[in-house]
N, C-alpha and C positions, 0 to 999 in steps of 0.2 A: 116077429115080436112087435107088439103094438107100440106106437109112439107114446112117449110120456106127455101128458097134457100140460099145456102152459097155464099156470094159475092166472086168474083174472087180477087186474090191478086193484089195489086198495082204493077206496073213495078218497078224493082230494079233500081232506078234512084235518083239522088240527086237534090232536087228542087233548091238549091243554085246555081247549074251550069247554070241555065237559067238567073240569074240576070246579067244585062248588055247587053243582046242580044236584037236585034230588035224584036219587038213583033211578026211579021210575021214569022221570022226565028225560034223564040222560039216555036211558035205553031207547025210549020212543024216538028221540031225536036222532040217535045213531042209526036206527033202522030206517028212518025217513031219508037219511043221507046215504044209504046204500050198504051199510055194514051187514054182512050175511050172518055173522055170529057175534053176539054181544054177551060177555061173561062178567058177572059181578062176583067179586071175591072179598072175603073179610081181610083186614090188615094182617100181614104176616103169613098169609096162606102159602102153602107149599104147592108150586105148580111146575109142570114140566117145562123144559127150555125150548121145545120145538117152536118154530115160527109157523104160524098158519095164516096164509093170505086171507084177507077178508074178515079177520077176527079183531074185535076191539075188546080190551080188558079194562074193567073198572075195579079199583080198590074202593070199597064202600065202608064207611064208618058212621054209625048212627043215622043211616039213611041218606048220607051225602057222599058224593064221589070225592075222594081225597087224592086220587092218582089215576091216570089213564095212560094206556100204551097200546100200540098195535101188536098184533101177532098172537 
């Protein structure tokens, strides 16, 4: 049986630093800082609860990031 790969570490970044930024600028900044997946969601979106290493989630309202979390 093949070994289970170890996920890479998340970038050393503070998700709260994205709150208040324009969604496009926040996404570009996140990718520059090493996030492999950046996901923008509308407020109240239903999402699955699995944690995915390397993913950064934005809640975006009127083009501005209002909340940000890892996974």
